N, C-alpha and C positions, 0 to 999 in steps of 0.2 A: 495835202493829202488828196489823192485821187478818189473818184467815186468808187472805183474797183476796190481800192484798199478799204474804204469805209464799209462796202458791202461784205467783204471778206471778214472783217472784224465783227460785223453785226450777225453774220450767219452763225458764228460760234455761239453768241449769246442767245440767239433764237433757239438753237438746238437745246441749250441748257434749260431755257424757259419751257420748252415743250416737254422735255424729260421731267422736269419738276412738276409741271401740270399733270402729266400722266400719273406720276407717283402719288400725288396728293389726291387726284380723282379716284385712283384705284383704292387707296386707303379709305377714303370717304365712302365709296361703294361697299367695301368690305365691312365697315362698321355699320352701315345702314342695313346690310344683309343680316348681320348678327342680331341687331336689335329687332328686326321684323321677322325673323325666322320662326316659323311655327313647327320646327322639327325638334327631334331629341338632340341631346348634347353630342352623342356619337355621330349622328347624321350631320350635324352642324360642323363638327370638327373635320369630318371627312370632306365636306363641301369646301370648308375653308382651305384645307390642304390642296384640293384640286384647283381652286381659284387662285391660290398663292402660286402654284406651279404655272398655271396659265398666265398669270400676271408677270411672273419672272421670265417666261419664254417670250412674251410680247415685249417686255422691257429690253431683253437681250437683243431681239430683232431690231428694235428702234435704235438702240445704242450702236449696233453694227451698221445700220443705215446711216446714222449720224456720223460715225467715224469714216465711212466711205465717202460721204459728202465733204467732210473736212479734208480728207486726202485729196479729193478731186480739186477742191478750192486751192489747196496748197500747191498742187501741180500746176494749176492755171497761173497762180501767182509767180511760181518759179519760172515758168516758161515766159511770162510777161517780162520778168526782170532780166532774163537772159536776152530776150529780143531787144529790150531797151539798151542793155549793155553793148550789144553788137552794133546798134545804131549809133551810140555815142562813140564807140571805137572807130566806126567808119567816118563819122564827122571829124574826129580828131585826126585821122589819117589824111582826110581831104584838106584840113587846115594846115597840116604839116607840109603837104605837097605845095600848097599855095605859097606858104612862107619860104620854102626852099626855092621856088621859082622866083620870088621877089629878090631873095638874097643873090641868086645866080644872075639875075638881070642887073642888079646893082653892081655885082662883081665885074660883069662884062662891061658895064658903062664905065666903071672905074678903070678897067684895063685899057679901054679905048681912049679915055681921057689921058692916061699916062703915056700911051703910045703917041698920041697926037701932040703932046707937049714938047 
């Protein structure tokens, strides 16, 4: 496994870890806010709703950024695979030409041997 493959796989798990950390941190902050809030129930509910919307919007932004990064990594991986496939195809063609040259030389040598007999 190449280092590039390893990094591509780890970047997906890093994104999941970051998202999980943000979600847990947001929930812990919301619970702390509720426990320490010196406001009325209506004010607290209003603030919870506002913070929930804010947290949702931030989470959506983070998820969109993470998806964009995953797409970018996927495109890099795809391009790398295509480049390697082209290199292998070129190497195969070179080997084929070499083998054809050897067969041709052997055929010519055989033809000369038959003609000189």
